[in-house]
C-alpha positions in Angstrom: 7.1 27.6 -63.4 4.6 29.5 -61.4 2.3 26.5 -61.4 5.0 24.3 -60.1 5.7 26.8 -57.3 2.0 26.8 -56.3 1.9 23.0 -56.4 4.9 22.8 -54.0 3.3 25.2 -51.6 0.1 23.2 -51.5 1.9 19.9 -51.3 3.9 21.1 -48.2 0.7 22.3 -46.5 -0.8 18.8 -47.1 2.1 16.9 -45.6 2.9 19.1 -42.6 1.0 19.4 -39.3 -0.2 22.7 -38.0 0.9 23.3 -34.4 -1.9 25.0 -32.5 -5.0 23.1 -33.9 -8.0 21.1 -33.0 -6.1 18.0 -31.6 -5.0 18.3 -27.9 -2.4 16.1 -26.3 -1.8 16.2 -22.6 1.0 14.4 -20.7 0.7 14.1 -16.9 3.2 13.1 -14.2 1.7 11.0 -11.5 4.9 9.2 -10.5 5.8 8.8 -6.8 8.2 11.7 -6.0 10.0 11.5 -9.4 10.5 14.1 -12.1 9.2 12.9 -15.5 11.1 13.9 -18.7 9.0 13.9 -21.9 9.7 14.4 -25.6 7.0 14.2 -28.3 7.6 14.2 -32.1 6.1 13.5 -35.4 7.8 12.9 -38.8 7.8 16.7 -39.3 7.4 18.3 -35.9 9.3 18.2 -32.6 7.3 19.4 -29.6 10.5 19.8 -27.6 11.9 18.4 -24.3 10.1 19.1 -21.1 10.5 18.2 -17.4 7.4 17.7 -15.3 7.3 17.6 -11.5 4.8 15.4 -9.7 1.3 16.5 -10.5 2.3 18.7 -13.4 1.0 18.3 -17.0 2.1 19.5 -20.4 -0.4 20.3 -23.2 0.2 20.4 -26.9 -2.2 21.3 -29.8 -1.9 20.4 -33.4 -4.0 19.5 -36.5 -4.2 16.5 -38.8 -2.6 16.6 -42.2 -4.9 16.6 -45.2 -4.4 12.8 -45.8 -5.3 12.0 -42.2 -2.0 10.1 -41.6 -0.8 12.1 -38.7 1.3 10.2 -36.1 2.8 11.6 -32.9 4.9 9.5 -30.6 6.2 10.3 -27.2 9.1 9.2 -25.0 9.0 9.3 -21.1 11.9 8.9 -18.7 11.9 8.7 -14.9 14.4 10.9 -13.2 17.0 10.9 -11.6 18.6 7.9 -13.4 16.5 8.1 -16.6 16.9 4.4 -17.0 13.2 3.6 -16.9 12.0 4.6 -20.3 8.8 4.2 -22.3 8.1 5.0 -26.0 4.5 4.9 -27.3 2.3 6.2 -30.0 0.4 9.2 -28.5 -1.9 10.1 -31.4 -2.9 8.6 -34.7 -5.5 10.2 -37.1 -7.5 7.0 -37.3 -8.1 7.1 -33.5 -10.1 10.4 -33.8 -13.8 9.9 -33.2 -15.1 13.3 -32.1 -14.8 16.9 -33.1 -12.3 18.2 -30.6 -10.9 15.3 -28.6 -8.2 15.7 -26.0 -5.9 12.7 -25.4 -4.4 12.2 -21.9 -1.4 10.1 -21.2 -0.7 9.6 -17.5 2.7 8.3 -16.2 2.4 6.2 -13.1 4.7 3.8 -11.3 3.2 0.7 -13.0 2.8 2.0 -16.5 1.5 4.6 -18.9 -2.3 5.1 -18.8 -4.5 6.5 -21.6 -7.8 8.4 -21.5 -9.8 10.4 -24.1 -11.3 13.6 -22.7 -14.5 13.0 -24.6 -15.6 9.4 -24.2 -17.8 7.6 -26.7 -19.2 5.5 -24.0 -20.3 7.2 -20.7 -21.6 6.2 -17.3 -24.6 7.5 -15.3 -24.6 6.9 -11.5 -27.5 7.4 -9.3 -26.7 7.4 -5.6 -29.1 7.2 -2.7 -27.9 9.3 0.2 -31.3 9.7 2.0 -31.1 9.3 5.7 -33.1 6.7 7.8 -32.9 3.9 5.2 -35.3 5.4 2.6 -35.2 3.3 -0.6 -35.6 5.1 -3.9 -37.4 3.8 -7.0 -35.4 4.6 -10.1 -36.6 4.1 -13.7 -34.5 5.2 -16.7 -35.2 5.0 -20.4 -32.1 2.9 -20.9 -34.1 -0.3 -21.3 -33.4 -1.6 -17.7 -36.2 -2.6 -15.4 -37.2 -0.3 -12.5 -34.5 -0.4 -9.7 -34.8 -0.1 -6.0 -31.8 1.7 -4.6 -31.3 1.5 -0.9 -29.6 4.1 1.3 -25.9 4.1 0.7 -26.2 2.1 -2.6 -25.7 3.2 -6.2 -27.3 2.3 -9.5 -25.1 2.8 -12.6 -25.4 2.2 -16.3 -23.3 3.0 -19.4 -24.6 4.6 -22.6 -23.3 5.7 -26.0 -23.7 8.7 -28.2 -25.4 9.1 -31.5 -23.5 10.3 -34.6 -24.1 14.0 -33.9 -23.5 14.0 -30.2 -27.1 14.9 -29.0 -28.1 11.7 -27.2 -30.2 12.2 -24.1 -31.3 9.8 -21.3 -33.8 10.6 -18.6 -34.5 9.0 -15.2 -37.3 9.3 -12.7 -37.1 8.9 -8.9 -40.0 8.1 -6.6 -39.9 11.6 -5.1 -41.3 12.9 -8.4 -38.1 14.6 -9.4 -37.1 14.0 -13.0 -33.4 14.0 -13.9 -31.9 14.1 -17.3 -28.6 12.8 -18.4 -26.2 14.9 -20.4 -24.5 14.2 -23.7 -22.9 10.8 -23.9 -19.7 12.4 -25.2 -19.4 14.6 -22.1 -17.9 11.7 -20.0 -19.8 10.3 -17.1 -22.5 11.7 -14.8 -23.6 11.1 -11.2 -26.9 12.1 -9.6 -27.0 12.1 -5.8 -30.3 12.0 -3.9 -30.2 13.8 -0.6 -32.9 15.1 1.8 -33.0 18.6 0.3 -32.4 18.2 -3.4 -30.9 16.0 -6.2 -27.3 16.9 -6.9 -25.5 16.6 -10.2 -21.8 15.9 -10.6 -19.9 15.3 -13.8 -17.2 12.6 -13.4 -13.9 13.5 -15.0 -11.6 11.7 -12.6 -8.3 10.1 -13.6 -9.4 6.8 -11.9 -11.2 5.6 -15.1 -8.0 5.5 -17.2 -7.3 2.3 -19.1 -3.9 0.9 -19.4 -2.2 1.3 -22.8 -1.4 -2.4 -23.1 -3.5 -5.0 -21.3 -1.7 -8.2 -20.7 -3.1 -11.4 -22.1 -1.2 -13.6 -19.6 -3.1 -14.4 -16.4 0.0 -14.0 -14.2 1.0 -10.8 -15.9 -2.5 -9.4 -15.7 -2.6 -10.2 -11.9 0.8 -8.7 -11.4 -0.3 -5.5 -13.2 -3.6 -5.4 -11.4 -1.9 -5.4 -8.0 1.3 -3.7 -9.0 0.8 -1.1 -6.2 2.2 -3.7 -3.8 5.7 -3.0 -5.1 5.3 0.5 -3.5 4.9 -0.9 0.0 6.9 1.1 2.5 6.3 3.6 5.3 6.1 7.2 4.3 9.7 8.6 4.4 11.2 11.8 5.5 10.4 13.7 8.7 7.5 15.8 7.6 4.0 16.1 9.1 2.8 13.0 7.2 5.9 10.9 7.6 6.1 7.6 9.5 8.9 9.1 11.6 6.4 11.7 12.9 3.4 9.4 13.1 4.6 6.2 14.8 3.4 6.5 18.4 1.4 3.3 18.1 4.4 1.4 17.1 6.4 2.9 19.9 3.7 1.7 22.3 4.0 -1.8 20.8 7.8 -1.8 21.4 7.2 -0.8 25.0 4.7 -3.7 25.5 7.2 -6.1 24.1 10.2 -4.9 26.1 9.9 -7.4 29.0 9.8 -10.3 26.5 12.8 -8.9 24.6 14.9 -8.4 27.7 14.1 -11.9 29.1 15.1 -13.6 25.8 18.3 -11.6 25.5 19.4 -12.7 29.0 18.5 -16.4 28.2 20.3 -16.2 24.9 23.5 -14.9 26.6 23.3 -17.8 29.1 22.6 -20.5 26.5 25.4 -19.4 24.3 27.9 -19.1 27.2 28.4 -15.3 26.8 29.7 -15.3 23.2 32.4 -12.9 22.0 30.3 -11.9 19.0 26.6 -11.4 18.5 24.8 -10.7 15.3 21.4 -9.0 15.7 18.9 -8.4 12.9 15.9 -5.9 13.2 13.6 -7.0 10.3 11.2 -4.3 9.0 13.1 -1.6 10.8 11.4 1.3 8.9 12.7 4.8 9.5 12.8 7.4 12.3 13.5 7.3 16.0 11.7 4.0 16.5 14.2 2.2 14.4 16.9 2.4 17.1 14.7 1.8 20.2 14.9 -1.9 20.0 18.7 -1.9 19.2 19.3 0.5 22.2 17.4 -1.9 24.4 19.4 -4.9 23.2 22.7 -3.2 23.6 21.9 -1.9 27.1 20.6 -5.2 28.3 23.7 -7.1 27.1 25.9 -4.4 28.7 24.2 -4.6 32.1 23.8 -8.4 32.1 27.5 -9.0 31.2 28.6 -6.7 34.0 26.3 -8.4 36.5 27.9 -11.8 35.7 31.4 -10.4 35.4 31.7 -11.5 31.7 33.6 -9.9 28.8 31.4 -7.7 26.6 30.8 -9.1 23.1 31.0 -7.2 19.8 27.5 -6.6 18.4 26.7 -6.5 14.7 23.4 -4.5 14.4 21.7 -5.2 11.0 18.8 -3.0 10.1 16.6 -4.6 7.4 13.7 -3.3 5.4 12.4 -3.2 1.8 14.5 -1.3 -0.7 11.9 1.4 -0.9 12.5 2.2 2.8 13.9 5.6 3.7 17.3 4.5 4.9 18.7 8.0 4.5 16.5 9.3 7.3 17.3 6.3 9.4 21.1 6.7 9.1 20.9 10.5 9.8 19.9 9.5 13.3 23.1 7.3 13.9 24.8 10.1 15.9 21.8 10.5 18.1 21.7 6.7 18.6 25.4 6.8 19.7 24.8 9.6 22.1 22.0 7.7 23.8 24.3 4.7 24.2 27.3 6.7 25.2 27.5 5.1 28.7 27.4 1.6 27.2 30.8 -0.1 26.9 29.6 -2.6 24.4 31.2 -2.2 20.9 28.6 -2.3 18.2 28.5 -1.8 14.5 25.4 -0.7 12.5 24.6 -1.6 8.9 21.7 -1.6 6.5 20.4 -4.7 4.8 17.8 -3.9 2.1 15.5 -6.7 1.0 12.3 -8.6 1.8 12.3 -10.8 4.9 10.4 -13.3 2.8 13.8 -14.0 1.1 17.2 -15.0 2.4 19.1 -12.0 3.8 22.1 -13.4 5.8 24.7 -16.2 5.6 23.8 -19.6 7.1 24.1 -20.0 10.8 25.1 -16.4 11.4 22.2 -14.8 13.3 21.9 -15.0 17.1 18.9 -12.7 17.7 16.1 -11.6 15.4 13.8 -8.8 16.3 10.8 -7.6 14.2 8.1 -5.2 15.3 5.1 -4.3 13.2 6.3 -6.1 10.1 5.0 -9.6 9.8 1.3 -8.6 9.3 2.4 -7.3 5.9 2.1 -10.0 3.2 4.4 -10.5 0.3 1.5 -10.0 -2.1 -2.3 -9.5 -2.4 -3.9 -12.9 -2.0 -5.6 -14.6 -5.0 -9.4 -14.9 -5.1 -10.6 -11.6 -3.7 -12.7 -10.5 -6.6 -16.0 -11.1 -4.8 -14.9 -8.9 -1.9 -16.4 -5.7 -3.3 -15.8 -2.1 -2.0 -13.6 -3.2 0.8 -9.8 -3.0 1.1 -9.7 -5.9 3.6 -11.9 -8.4 5.5 -15.2 -7.1 6.9 -18.2 -8.7 8.4 -19.9 -8.4 5.0 -17.0 -10.1 3.1 -17.5 -13.6 1.7 -15.8 -16.4 3.6 -13.6 -17.0 0.6 -11.9 -13.6 1.4 -10.9 -14.8 4.9 -9.6 -18.1 3.5 -7.6 -16.4 0.8 -5.9 -14.1 3.3 -5.3 -16.9 5.8 -3.7 -19.0 3.0 -1.4 -16.2 2.0 -0.3 -15.6 5.6 0.3 -19.3 6.2 2.5 -19.4 3.1 4.4 -16.2 3.9 4.9 -16.9 7.6 6.1 -20.5 6.9 8.5 -19.1 4.4 9.8 -16.6 6.9 10.4 -19.3 9.5 12.2 -21.6 7.1 14.5 -18.9 5.9 15.3 -17.7 9.4 16.0 -21.3 10.5 18.7 -21.4 7.8 20.3 -18.1 9.0 20.2 -18.6 12.8 22.6 -20.4 15.1 21.4 -23.2 17.4 19.4 -21.8 20.3 19.1 -18.4 18.6 16.1 -16.3 19.6 13.4 -14.4 17.7 11.1 -11.7 19.3 8.3 -10.9 16.9 5.5 -8.3 17.4 2.7 -7.8 14.9 -0.9 -6.9 14.7 -3.3 -9.7 15.4 -6.9 -10.2 16.4 -8.9 -11.7 19.2 -9.9 -15.3 18.5 -13.7 -15.2 17.8 -16.0 -17.8 16.3 -16.6 -15.6 13.2 -13.3 -15.2 11.4 -14.8 -12.4 9.3 -15.7 -10.2 12.3 -13.8 -6.9 12.5 -15.2 -4.2 14.8 -16.7 -1.1 13.3 -13.6 1.0 14.2 -11.1 -1.3 12.5 -8.7 0.9 10.6 -9.1 -0.9 7.3 -12.9 -0.9 7.7 -12.8 2.9 8.1 -10.5 3.3 5.1 -13.0 1.3 3.0 -15.8 3.6 4.2 -13.7 6.7 3.3 -13.0 5.3 -0.2 -16.7 4.6 -0.6 -17.4 8.3 0.2 -15.1 9.3 -2.6 -16.9 7.0 -5.0 -20.2 8.7 -4.1 -18.6 12.1 -4.7 -17.3 11.0 -8.1 -13.6 11.4 -7.1 -12.8 7.7 -7.4 -14.5 5.0 -9.5 -16.0 1.9 -7.9 -13.9 -0.3 -10.2 -10.7 1.3 -8.8 -11.7 0.6 -5.2 -12.8 -3.0 -6.2 -9.2 -3.6 -7.5 -7.4 -2.4 -4.4 -6.7 -4.7 -1.4 -4.3 -4.4 1.5 -1.5 -7.0 1.5 -2.1 -7.4 5.2 -3.3 -10.1 7.6 -4.0 -10.0 11.4 -3.7 -13.6 12.6 -5.1 -15.0 15.8 -2.9 -16.6 18.5 -4.1 -20.0 17.5 -3.2 -19.5 13.8 0.3 -18.4 14.8 0.8 -21.4 17.0 -0.4 -23.8 14.3 2.0 -22.4 11.7 5.0 -22.4 14.0 4.2 -26.0 15.0 3.7 -27.2 11.5 6.9 -25.6 10.2 8.8 -27.2 13.1 12.1 -25.3 13.3 11.1 -23.1 16.2 9.5 -23.5 19.6 7.3 -20.8 21.0 8.4 -19.6 24.5 6.1 -16.6 24.9 3.0 -15.6 23.1 1.2 -12.6 24.5 -1.8 -10.5 23.3 -2.1 -6.8 24.2 -4.9 -4.4 23.6 -4.5 -2.2 20.5 -5.3 1.1 22.1 -5.5 4.3 20.2 -5.8 6.3 23.4 -9.1 8.2 22.6 -11.9 5.7 23.6 -12.6 7.5 26.8 -12.2 11.1 25.5 -15.1 13.6 25.4 -16.6 14.8 22.2 -14.4 18.0 22.1 -11.2 15.9 21.9 -12.4 13.2 19.5 -11.9 15.3 16.4 -8.2 15.8 17.2 -7.9 12.1 18.0 -9.5 11.2 14.7 -7.0 13.3 12.9 -4.1 11.6 14.8 -5.3 8.1 13.9 -5.7 9.3 10.3 -2.1 10.4 10.3 -1.0 7.1 11.7 -2.8 5.1 9.0 -1.7 7.5 6.3 1.9 7.1 7.3 1.8 3.3 6.7 -0.6 3.2 3.7 0.0 6.3 1.6 2.7 4.9 -0.7 0.3 2.0 -1.6 -2.7 4.3 -2.1 -0.7 6.8 -4.2 0.6 4.0 -6.4 -3.0 2.9 -7.2 -5.2 6.0 -6.9 -2.7 8.8 -7.5 -1.8 11.8 -5.2 -4.9 13.9 -5.9 -7.3 12.2 -3.5 -5.0 11.6 -0.5 -5.8 14.7 1.5 -9.5 14.3 0.9 -9.4 10.6 1.7 -7.8 11.0 5.1 -10.1 13.9 5.9 -12.9 11.5 5.5 -11.0 8.9 7.5 -10.5 11.3 10.5 -14.3 12.0 10.4 -15.2 8.3 10.6 -12.7 7.8 13.4 -14.3 10.5 15.5 -17.7 9.0 14.9 -16.5 5.6 16.2 -14.4 6.8 19.0 -16.6 5.1 21.6 -16.1 1.7 20.1 -15.3 -0.8 22.9 -15.5 -4.2 21.3 -12.1 -4.1 19.7 -10.9 -7.2 17.8 -7.4 -5.8 17.1 -4.5 -6.7 19.4 -0.7 -6.7 19.5 0.7 -10.2 19.3 4.2 -10.6 20.8 5.8 -13.9 20.2 9.3 -15.2 21.3 10.8 -18.3 19.8 14.0 -20.2 20.1 15.6 -22.1 17.2 16.0 -25.8 18.0 19.5 -27.3 17.4 19.6 -30.9 16.2 20.8 -32.2 19.6 18.4 -30.2 21.7 15.5 -31.2 19.5 15.8 -34.9 20.6 17.1 -34.5 24.1 15.0 -31.6 25.4 15.9 -28.1 26.5 19.2 -28.2 28.6 19.4 -25.4 31.1 22.7 -23.9 32.3 25.9 -23.0 30.6 28.0 -25.3 28.4 31.5 -24.5 27.4 32.3 -24.7 23.7 34.5 -27.8 23.9 31.7 -29.6 25.9 29.2 -28.7 23.2 31.4 -29.9 20.4 32.1 -33.3 22.0 28.4 -33.8 22.7 27.5 -33.0 19.1 30.1 -35.6 17.9 28.7 -38.2 20.3 25.2 -37.5 19.0 26.3 -37.9 15.3 
């Protein structure tokens, strides 16, 4: 009997796991402003339910059973709906390769990422940060030939461990300084050559995580690779880093486009014989005070113009459109302020939100009279295909291959053509569009972007973080902005080929950040201001790809680069403001008829034409 009792005790020790052991499991929440609910279990142990705020992690420790058959699985849910759910195996005994491994599982918007704390294969990076273009000769006992590393460049190689974790690699630089790599199992290492000394930095950043399941399908792989595009929106709320607080540039663009908008509203009212009802759509309205600037101008212009011509005021249907991720809550909190500013206007108007991409159908056929869009159409529906050779750059630069420009242009042509076709289905005859977006001066070299172009400076800032070991080069190489700044000629060509609209106005205005003529003492503040502007429009994309941890550091670098380029004069970036009118079938063949036609006259004329 005693022997049986002892056997049962030993048997139970064999099959159960010991909580608080050599295996470490860490779950991390890197979702975008969402609480993460987690639950991890094995056959015999339940590690409990836990809620993690953004940036928080939960650590568990346990040991294998004697037979090395331990399996822990975890469940993750996204708050607040908890509908998005993922179950996965978090640890199996057969995965274990080192003495005390830690297994990280990171929840991001596009999936669950895995990383072992102690990697079997590691990376060494040697970076040349000498000034005045001093090349460095580097020779390492990894079997590679001697390398010449120019200033600003890096040399990297991967290496593995031996069975007992004591592998060593050494490298030599031409300054006579010997450097020695660490253990392969200690992750990755970076050596930085500067004027005073050689710096060492272990790389343990989350940017090197691998996805749990890699797609075998080409389309799915591409979708997963650029999944950050689904996060496209302006930074919400009204905080210091929000779009609402940092949209002065966009307000300036609205002011530049005001004369064109007013002129087209007046012509629209005349062409449509002062209709009783007008439907207006603001596409890409974003959030904050700027959202209502254009609508206020439209309402006031119609009010004054109708009174001048002694016409009855129409009812105006004001439709505010943006992507579903847009912060409509902040926008509609400003409705009362909008009504107060238009208190003197006698025009009856009604405001509604229309979530959705303007690269899809948004409204019923032949329902729109006026379309307005400011700072929206330079954003593409997706990252273009074929950018793999455009290394260490989030957009087109002078060093980009010509294929990068062609890829971006092709995607813009496809998207803008789609936009025009969809609006032609939604607009009434002689309807108007006023579109303002970022463009570029037409130059012989389509790759040319000036040194102070915002995406060029963002690329430099990310490169700085690669040098510091905060971001991997592979992560930067897989991030591209879904953006294109067309020339006037490219816009004209696309509108002409699509054929539904005719351009009435196409103006280019200087993209002025307002600090080019400032003295040195004010440039630092101006640099921070532009960093805030760019952060407000790009942070959701960056967070979706790189995570939250690097954002403050990244835009600190960005502000520094802006201040260093504040004297840049040869600016390629412009505002493009285009107005178009939608051709009706009858006007398309007979030319543009000026004056006012009554409704019964228009009807009889259309019947005659048919």
